[in-house]
N, C-alpha and C positions, 0 to 999 in steps of 0.2 A: 676706642668703639664708643659711641655715645650711650649713655645711659638711657633706658627705656624708660616713659612716662610712667610703667607700671611696675618698673623694677625693683624687686623684693615680693612683689604681693603674690601668694600662694592661691590657684586656684582649684578645688577638688570639682573635677568633670565627671560626673554622673550620667551624663546626658547620651543620647544616641540619635544616629539621623541625621537631621539637619539643622533644626533652629538652636537647639543646645549647643551644637558642635560649634554652628559659625558662628555662634555669639563667643563663644569662649577661645576661638582662634584668633578674635578681633582682638581680643585681651591678652592672648598670648603675644602676637603681632608686636602690643604694643610695651611689653616686655616682661608680661606676666608668666610666671613657672605653672604652666598647667599640668596637672597630673591626670592623664583619662582613664578611667578606671573601666574595663570593659570585661564582659562572660569570659570565663576560660573556657577555649576550644573553637569559638566562632567569632566572638567578639561584636563590635559596631555590625549592624543587620548590613551597614553599607560595604563593608571590608567584600561582600560577594555580588554586589550591583555591577555587574558589568555586562557586555561589553559598553563603550571602549576600556581598555585597560592599558596601562602602561610600563614598557619593558626600557629598563636600560640598555644603551647600547651595546654593551660588553657583554650581555646575558647574564649578568650576577644579581638579580636584582633586591632588595631589601630582603632581610630575612632574621626572624626571632627563632625566641626556643617554642614558639607553639604555631610560627607562620611562616614558609619559606618558599622559594621558588621565583623566579623572573618578574612576575608579573602582580600590578595591584591595581586597583580599582580605583579609576581616575575619579568617578563619585566620592568616594573616601579621602581621595587625595585633596579634594576640591576644600573641605573645611576642618583637616585635622592636622595641617604644620604645624610646626613650632612646640608639639605638645610631647610629653613622655606618655607611654601606656603601662599599666600596670593590670593583671587578671585578677579579680575575688570573686567568689562565688557568695554571694550574699544569702545563698540558703544554708549555709554554712556557719556557725556561729563563731571560728573563730577569724574567718574574711569578715565575718561581720563589723567585729571586734579590729579587726585592721583598718576597716573603711572607716568607724568611729574616729581613731585614732587620726587618722588622715584629714577628717572633717574638723577634730579639736585644734589642730595646728594649722589649717585653711584659713585665709582672710574671705575667701568665697567660697560657697558651693553651688553647682549649678546641677539641676535633675530634672530629669521629663519624665515620669514615671507615672502611671495612672494615678490619679488623687488618693492620698492617702496610702500608698506605697509604701513610702520611705518610712511612715510613721508606724505601721504596723513592721517593719523591720529594726526600730529603733533609731533611725536615723532621722525624723523628723526634726522641725526647728524647735519644736518645745522640748523635742528630748538633748537638744546640743546646745541651745543657748544658755543653758546654767554654767556650763565649764568652756564656753566660747562667746561669750558675750557680745564681743566684736564682730560676730561672723554675719555676712551679707549672705542669705540663703534666697537662692533665688529658683524658683518652679516653675515650669514652663508647661502649662497642659491645653487640651484642645478647646475646650469650651466651657473652661473654669471649674469651680470647686462646689457648684450649687447645683443646680435641678441638671447641669450638664455633666455632671461627674463621672458616669459610665459612657457617657460616647467618644467613640473612637476619634482621636484628632491628628487624623491625615490631609495631608496639603489636598489633594484632589475633592476629597469631600467636603472642608470648607471653602474650597474655591465655589462649589457646585450651592452648599447650603447658605454660603456667605455674601451672593449678589455678587461676584467677580465675574462668575459666567453669565450671568445674564445682561451684562453692557462688552461682553468679548466673545465676538464671531464675525462671518461675513454678512450677516445679517439675520432680520427676525426669525425667530423659531430655530436659528441657528446655531445655538451657545457652543461654544469650547473653550478648554483650559487656557490658561496661558502656558508658554512651551516650556516653561521652569518653574519648581517649587517655590514662586514669590511668596506665596503668604509665610513658608517656613523662614524665608528669608527678613521678610517685615520684620516677622516675630521676635528671631535672633536680634536683629537689630534697637527693636524696642528691650528686649532683655538686655542688652550691653550697656545701653541708655542708662535702663534701672539700677542696674550693679552700678555703673560710676556716678550716679546718684548718691546712692546710698553708701557707696564709699566718701565721698565728699561729705557728707552726714556726719560720718563716722568720726573724719578727720576734726571735725567740732565737737562732738558730744563724746566719742570713746566709744560708741555704742554700735552695735550692727542692727539689723531690721531684714523681714522678709519682703523679698521683691516676687510680683506674682504677675506673669503675662500668661496670656492665652490667645490661642492661634484666630480664633473669631472676632475679639475685641480689636485684633490687630489687624485686621483685614478690614474689618469696618472704617479703621482711621485711617488707613493706609486707601481707602477707598475717597479719602480727601472730596473733592468737588462732587461727585456724585452721592456719597453719604450725605454730605452737607444740604444737598439738593433736596433731600429726602427730610432730615429731619429737622430743618427748618422752614421747608416751604413744602412739603408733603408728596413732593415730586418723584415720581418711581421711573426712571430711567430704563432706557431699552436698549438694542443692540443697534449700534451705528456703523460696524465697520472699523474702518480707519477713520472717520468723520470725530469730530470734536462737537458735543451738543451746545455748545456755547462759543465758538467760532469758525470763521469760513474767512477764505478757503486756509483750510487745515486738515489735510488728507491725503490719500497717493494718488497718483495719475500713472497714466500709461504714456510709455514716452518709446521711439523707436527701436529702442531697446530693454533696460530694465526699468519697472518703474521707479518714478522719483516722488518723496513726500516736499510738500509746501506748507510748511506751518507761518503762514501769516498773521503777527500778532496785533497789527494796528492799523490804521487806515496809511500812513505814510509806507508800510513797507507793500501794503495792497498799491498803491500808485505807482511804485518801481516795478510791482511783478506786471502790471500792464505794460510799463514803457518796454521792459522786456521781452514781451510776448508780441509787441508791435500793435497793440491796441490802446493807448494811453486814454483814449475817450472813456474808455469801459469805468474809469475810476470817478469819473463824474456822473454814470448816468444814476439814477434816482433809486433805482434796483440796488446797486451795488455801491452806492458812496460811504456808507458805514459797516461798521460791522453787525447791530442787529439786521440792519437789512440784506444784506449778504447772507447771515445765516438763514431768512425768510426765504430767499431767492436762490437758495444755494444749487438747487437741482439745475436749475441754468446757469448759474456761474461754473457748474462743473461741465456740462453738457462742452460749452464755450473753450473753458481753459484744456479739457481735454483734447479737444480737433485741435487746438494750437500747437500742446505739448507733444502731441504723436508725431510731428513732421520732423523730428530730430531727435539726438541719443541724450539719455540719461547725462553723459558725460559733459556734452554742448550747452545743456539746461542749467545743470551744477556749477560748471564757471562762470555763465552768463549773468544768472539769477545771483547767487553769493558776491561775485563783484558789484552787483549793485545792492548789496545788503538784505535780499530776500533771505530769509531762513529755507534753506533744501536741504537735501541730498537723497544718493540713491537708497534702495533697499538692500541693506549688504548683506550676506550672508556672515559665520563668524570669522571667516579667512577674511572678508573685505574687513569686518569691524576691527581685528586686530592689525591688519595692515595699515588702518586708518590712524588708528591710535599711534601707532609706530611713525606713520611719517607726522605726525602732529606732536613726535617728541616725548608722548606720557609715559612710555617703556612698560606696556603693559602685562609685559612676562618678564617674573623674575626667577632667581635661582636661589635655590636654597640645598646645600650641600650638591649639586650637579643636579637636583631634581628640579625641571620648569616646575612653575606655581604662578598663578592671576596674579597680578600685582596689588596688594593692597592699594586702597584709593586714597588713605589718608596723608597727607604732605604734614609733618610737623617740623619746623626750625630745627628745634633743637634737641628735640627728642625723637626721632623720626624712627617708623617700625623697622625691625629687622627679620633677618628669615635665617635662625638658630639652627632649626633641626627642619629632618625631612619628616613627613608623615611616619609617623612609627608603625613597625610592625607589631602585630599582637605580642602585648607580655614581655616586649623589650627591654622593659626596666624593670620587671622582677628583682634583678638579681642585685640591683642599685638600693642606696639609701634613701628611699620615697616613702616608706611607709617607717 
């Protein structure tokens, strides 16, 4: 088996729920040995977040010293493969000492406790650095360690106060959240990048460092053109449904079956789109000839295109527009999305010890990701030599 890019790296994972566990799972997929530390009895909150649940076909599901039964939360499974699980009660001096021992032999520590929480336990960065100067210590918070110290870091809350919901919804005055905890995922990605950057620096200096990420700052970065429009031009965007503030046609349209998305990025694609729709003259109409003009006259363009697209099925238009080089596609549910990825040869589902898992999207030619351990049962490794 090829050696993972992070083979030999030890990660002490004291994080819970989504942002931290997602970051540490990415490190684990790349070969790191991730030791997940959980509360005795209940473990990570997401262990109880269901339905849906996963049951192995033979009815003998994952079991461990503190959890048994055939069902496992698919939410927990989403971000905890390739990890070992140990339980420690950090309110107990003996378990705190074992946590410290783990941290002192780790290359990376990831925690998302309330700011200051780990310091009060004697497990803060300044507590550990003298005895483990190479430690990369990653803290994930909701709103940083300053004035936002006490604010709770929940994804839905940050989607609201961080502006994401203000640009997401079917129309003005109808803000909605994104259908997944996207802020946590974005933050987890930032955390993993920060950890890898600190490890690269350590390879040169021999010294680790503190890595800090927070949900609000990660979201503002992830809003890219929307947040840049405000930062650079003072522009406050609003809800536009499936439309794009700067490009047209770039939205969803009704067809005789399911809606289809058309994402025209330049004038050449628009000309091809109009030819397929049987109205090539529209591409030279002064109202539509360039993208800024199309954006200005988007309502008229939408009405004309909708009338034409409604005459046939999404499958018909997908085939014809794609053949003409026009970016488009039907609005799939997840079954359709996985089917498309499979048809394209992307292998979206992998298997770890017989348990299905969503494949890691990173392709590495020399050190590919691996799927070594199924998501662990709570305390599955308490009797092994991890501490």
